[in-house]
N, C-alpha and C positions, 0 to 999 in steps of 0.2 A: 283567764281567757286568752287565746292565741291572737296574733296580730290580725288587724282588720275586723275585729269583732267576731271571729269564727271560734266556736267552742273547741276546746281541746278534746281529745278522746276521753279523758277522765271526766271532764265536765259533761260531755254528751251522754255518757253512760249514766252519770248521776241524775241528769235531767230526765232520762227515760225511766230510771228507777223511781223517781218522784211521781211521774205520770202513772206508772203501774200501781204504786201504793195508793194513789187517789181513787183507784178502781174505775177509772174512765174507760179502760179497754174491756171491761168485763161484760157489759150488757150486749145482748143480741143485736140491738140496733146499731151500735158502734161497729161491731164486727161486720155486719152486713154492709154497712156504708163503705167500709174500706175495701171490701171485695168488689162491690159494685163500681167503686172508683177505679180499681185496677182494670176491670173489664172495659170501662169507658175510656181509660187511657190507651188500651190496646186498640180500640176502635178509632179514636181521634188521631192517633199518631202512628198508624200502621206502617205507612211508607217510610217515615224517618227511622222508626225502629228497625224495619226490615233492611234498609240501606246500611245502617250502622253495623249489622251483622254480615250482610252480603259483601261489603267492601273489605271487611277485616281479613278474611282468608279467601276472598274471591268465591264465596260460597254461592252455588246456584240458588236463585230465588225460590224455586219450587222446594228445594231442600230446606231453606229457611222456614217456609210456610209449614212444612211437615214436621220438622224437628223442634222448632221454636214456638211458633204461633199456635198451632193446633194443640200441642201439649199444654201450653199455658192456659189457653181458653178453656180447655176441658177441665183442668184442675180448678179453675175459678168457678165454673158452672157446677162442678161436682160439690164443691164446698158450699155454695149458695143453696143447692138443693137439699143438702143433708145437715146444714148447720143447726137447725132447731132440734133435730133428733139427736145430734151429737151432744147438745147441751142439756138434754133431759136427764134427770137422775134415773139410774137403773136399779130397780128393786132387786135385792138378793135375799136368799133364804138365810135363816139363822138357826143355830143349834138349839135343841130342846132346852138346854140349860139357860139360854137367854130368854125363854118365854116369859112374858108376852111381848118382847121387844120386836121392833122391825129394823131393817137395815137397807141402805141403798148406797150405790156408788155415785159420787158427784165428780164430774170431770172439771178440774180447776186449771186455769192458765198457770204457767210456770213462773213468768216474770219477764226478764229482758233476755232476748234470744239473739245470737250472733249467726249470721249466714255468710259463709265464704263462698262466693261464686267461682265458677271455673271458666277457662278461656274457650274450651271446645264447644260449649253451648252457652254463650255469655248472657242470654236472656233467660232461657229455660232454667238454668241452674242457679240463678238469682231469684227468679219470680216464683217458681213452684214451691221451694221451701218457705218463701215469704208468705205465700197463700196459706200454707199449713199453719204457720206461726200466728198470722193475723186471725185466722178462723178460730184458733184456740184462745184468742184474747190476750196475746202477748204484745209487748213493745219489741221493736226489732231494729238491729243494726245490720245493714247489708254492706259487705266489703266485696265489690266486684273484682275480677281478675285484672291485674295491671298488664297482662299479656294481650288483652283485647281492649286497648285504650279508647277506641271510638265507641264501642258498645258500652264500656264503663261510663263514659261521659254522658251518653244518651240515657242510660239507666238512671243515673243521678238526676239528670235534668227533669225527667218526667215523673219519677217516683216522688221527688220532693215537691213537685207541683200538685200531684193528685192525692197523696196520702196525708194523714194527720201529722203535722210537724212536731207535735208534742209527744208523739208515740213512736216516731220512726226517724231513722237517719241513714244516709249513705256516706260511707267514708272510703275515699279512694286512696290508693298508694301501693307501694311494693311490699317486699318482705319485712322492712322495718316497721311499717304500719301494722302489718299482721302480727308481728312480735309484740307491739305495744297493746294491740287489742287483746291478745292472749294473756296479758298481765291483769286484765280487768276481770271482775267477777260477773260471769254470765250464768243464766239458769239453764241454758241448753245451747249447744253449738252444732250447726250443720256444716259439714265439710265434704267436698267432692274433689278428688285429685289423687296424687301419688301416695303410695304406701309410706315413702320417706317423710313427706310433710304430714301425712296422717298421724304418724307416730309423734311428731312434735305437737300437733294439736291435742292428741290424746293425753300426752304427758302433762301439758299445761292445764288441761281440763281436770285431770286427776288431782292436781294440787289444790283446786278449788272445789273438789267433789261435784263437778259439773257433768251432767249427762251429755252424751254426744250421739250424733248420727253421722257415721263415716261411710262414704261410698268410695272405695279405693280400687286401684287398678290391680292387675295380676296376670298370670298366665292362664288363659281360658281355652282349653282344648275342646274340639269336637271329636266325637268317636263315630266312625263310619264302618259298618260291616255290610255283608252281602244282602241283608234284608232291607237296606235303605232304598228309598225312592231317589235315584241318583239325580234326576232333573231338578227336583225340589231342593235336595240337599245342596247341589252345586250353586243354585241361584241364591240360596240363603247365605251360604258361605261367602260368595262373591259380593252380595249386597252389603254384608258387614264391612267389607273392605272398600266398597264404593261410597257408602254414606259417610259424609264428613271425612272422606279419605282414611277411614279406619280409625280416626281419632275419637273413638267412642268405646266405652267399656264393655258393651255387649257384643262387640266383634270378636269372633274366634281368632286366637293368636295362631293356632296351628291345628291340623287335623291328624288324628291317629287313625290309620286306615288298615284294615285287614288285607292280606295279600289278594284274596279273591275280589275285593272291592276296589283295588287300586286302579286298574285300567278303566273300568266303567266310570269311576269318579273323575278320573283325568279327562276322559272324553266328554263327560257332562260339563266339566268346568270350561273346557274349550268352547262348547256350544253356548253355554251361558254367557261367556265373555263376548262372543260375537253377537249374541242377542242384546246384551247391554250396550255394546259399542259396534254398531253395524259397519263402521268404516274399517274395522279390523283391529284398531287400537284406540285407547282412550285419548281424548283431546283435552288440552289444558282448560278449556272453558266448560267441560262436562263434569269435572270433579273439583271438590274443594281443595285449596292449596294447604300446605302445612303451616303451622303457626309462626315459625321463625327459623332462621338459618341454623341455629344450634340443633334443633329437632331434625331438620332436613339432613344435616351432616351425620347425625347419629343413625338415621335410617339408611343413608347412602353407604355407611360403613358396613351395614348388614347386607345391603344389596350387592356390593362390590367385593364381598369376601371371596376367598378361594372357592371355586365351584365344587371342589371335592368335599368341602365342608358345608358350604351354603346349600348345595344341591343345584340341580338343573332348573333353569327358568322354563316353565311350561308355557307361559303367556305373560305379556307385559314387559316390564323392565325399562321402559322409557322414563326419562326424567329431565328436568331443567332446574339445576341448582339455583340459578339466579332468581327464579320466580318461586322457589320453594314448592316445587311440584314433582310428584312421583306418580306414575300410572299404577293402578292396581296390578299387582304382580303375584303370580302363583309359582311356588317352588316345589320340586319333586325330590324326595329322598334326602331331605335335610338331616344333617347329623346332630346328635344331641349336644355336641360341643359348639355348634354354630352360635354366632352372636344372637341370632333370632330366637334361639332356644334358651338363652341365659337370662334375658330381660324381657319385660313387657314390650311388645312392638309398638302399639298405639300408632299405627300407620297403615298404609295400604299394601302391606306385605303379608302373604299367607304361605 
């Protein structure tokens, strides 16, 4: 046992393993109670949870509601609505050679599950995998991202208050803690983040024959030709760079545009930009800020690259390095060798 009576990582996992083997988490009533407790936690502590996210990257409160709270509540309600049907055995047909036997599929919990949260949506990407794991009757360890420390502390504070302490734990810390967790035997691992770290998680899981759910980044293009509805296309492309300042995996990194669609799309993007930001340019209080200085500097290196390679700025381009803020910015005729085309952008540049 660690100093101060706090269980070590190894002891925590063993404790949860013992709870799972006792079959405490298997009944419908236990699963339902945990999900209802999470829903109550969201209701009782909405303001504090919201503030922990809003202050982390100066995220607008409406954006927090849409990308964090709505998604989490919907996940919990969906699980509660469908839990009984998910737990029911499913009859399946058998071959004639097995006559007169019958067969059915019974969904069983896996055991002890590890959830790695992510900094870009520090509640959503902790709570939604947690909902899935609890609904399936598992014990769970949640490791929030250390890059969102306020949200991490709030996640720990409330989850430990509302959920069954015999079947659940929050473990905070940086890369060293993640490394120690990956040495443990888990029965499933959820990870959202970069491809580089995803490989580390995958390799560690493979040594234990542990299944994984990996949601990783990458270069995600949009393709636009003359058949497009340019107004809708422009608004969707720009929205991906506005929401969370493009720090979201569903944002398009770049657009591949046919020659005949180039000018109509360019005009539509300008119209959409002025619709989003009526003052003519984005303001620092209208969009989420970037997570930290290192990420800001990486994006500024893309923004300030030689125009002949980077391309012309169609709209945007404003930034404040000291406050980790860059306005949504659209480039035209970016070369394949540009920094933006070599790595995932994960920011407000298109």
